[in-house]
Phi, psi and omega in degrees: 000135185262133179258125181274144179281166182297321181294323178292320179295319179295319179297315180294321179295317179297316178298317178296317179298316180295323178294319178297318179296316179299311183287332179287332179290334181242025178056033177081001181236147174279143180301137178077016183279352180281108184292342181291342182278350185242143179294152179289323184286125181300325180296321178291323178297316179297315180299315180296317179297319179293321178296326180274359178078023182270350184209188178209160174258146180298324179296326181292333180294323184265356180265164180264011180295144175282138179247174182292346180271011181278132182248143173269126179259175188304324183287345177258359178263107185298321181295319179295311181298318180296320179297315179295323179291322182292323182255026184292345178280348183261144174289142182264137179263316181212131178225122182223102182295315182292330177275346176072045181214142173233129177232126178271166173274172177295134183232134175219155178273168178291339181291321183224093182288341183273355180235131179217163179234158177222137183241136175238123179241119177248131181266120180267338177202162177272353181285146180274097178206166189294332181263017181280339184241144171241102185253133175233134178239126181248144178245138177239122177243125184237157174245132175052084172055058176063024173256151180055057181272147172241139182243132177220152173272131187286171183293166184284345181296312180295323178296315181292325177294318179295318178299314181298319180295318179295316181295321178298314181293321179295320178296321177295317178298318180295318179298317178296320179296321179291325177295320178296321179295319180295324180290328180278000000 
């Protein structure tokens, strides 16, 4: 009869524990183990996997075709670039491309230090259209060195002018981008 050492017993217990944890997380089945969900023909399985983005073809790696894994970054989003260009004179407090929001810091001119504005631009879509942006402009009026400040959301006239300016600039960027594509 063989007597097991404490370290061997601990190793086996740990291995058993890890297996139980693994199987309890997936109800005793591995994900995707149901063969009824997959076509019998291997060519159809490959096609389905490629459509769902689960695999790749070696030929696709060396080709210049766009695939579903291509991401548009901030420099290719005309609306994003136009918004940053229109408010480039203001200091930025928070900019999050993936969250779709730009928030400026409080800005005031040298003429009136007691009054400042803050702009918040939220992107609702990447398409260049009038309802793509949710812009809020806040005004802060203070007395004596930022004491006794009042905060108000400004009128819709300034918001509509800012929206119109951003949309015009974004349309120009899009037009320039399409011309570059046509030239290539």
